C-alpha positions in Angstrom: 1.1 -14.8 -0.7 0.5 -12.0 1.8 -2.0 -9.2 1.1 -2.6 -5.9 2.7 -5.6 -3.6 1.9 -5.4 0.1 2.4 -8.7 2.0 2.5 -9.6 5.7 2.6 -13.1 6.2 4.1 -13.0 10.0 3.8 -14.1 12.3 1.0 -10.6 13.8 0.8 -7.3 12.5 -0.7 -5.1 11.1 2.0 -1.8 9.4 2.7 -1.8 6.4 5.0 1.5 5.3 6.6 2.7 2.2 8.4 6.1 0.8 9.3 7.0 -2.0 6.9 10.6 -3.4 6.5 10.2 -5.6 3.4 10.5 -4.0 0.0 8.9 -6.6 -2.3 5.3 -5.3 -2.3 3.4 -4.9 -5.6 0.0 -3.3 -6.3 -2.5 -6.0 -7.3 -4.2 -4.0 -10.1 -1.4 -1.9 -11.6 1.6 -4.2 -10.7 3.5 -1.0 -9.6 6.1 -1.4 -6.9 4.9 -0.5 -3.4 8.3 0.0 -1.8 8.6 1.6 1.7 10.8 4.7 2.2 13.2 4.2 5.2 11.0 1.5 6.6 7.8 3.4 6.3 5.1 2.5 3.7 3.2 5.6 2.5 0.2 5.0 0.3 -1.6 7.8 -1.5 -5.3 7.2 -1.7 -8.1 9.0 -3.6 -11.3 9.9 -1.8 -13.2 6.7 -0.8 -10.4 4.8 -2.6 -8.5 1.7 -1.8 -5.3 -0.1 -2.8 -4.4 -3.8 -2.3 -0.7 -4.8 -2.1 0.8 -8.2 -2.1 4.1 -10.0 -1.7 5.2 -13.6 -2.0 6.2 -15.4 1.2 9.0 -17.9 0.7 
């Protein structure tokens, strides 16, 4: 398994972006897909929020 944690340390909503080519990411808590758009992962985060995504490595 491969995990990535996205954190928002501000008191405002934000979107964090990072280039990611693989499209098999899932949210650990909600099991929602975390697919990138055109090779760019864009994660919306609440104030002082976080999100953990994972994918299986074969």
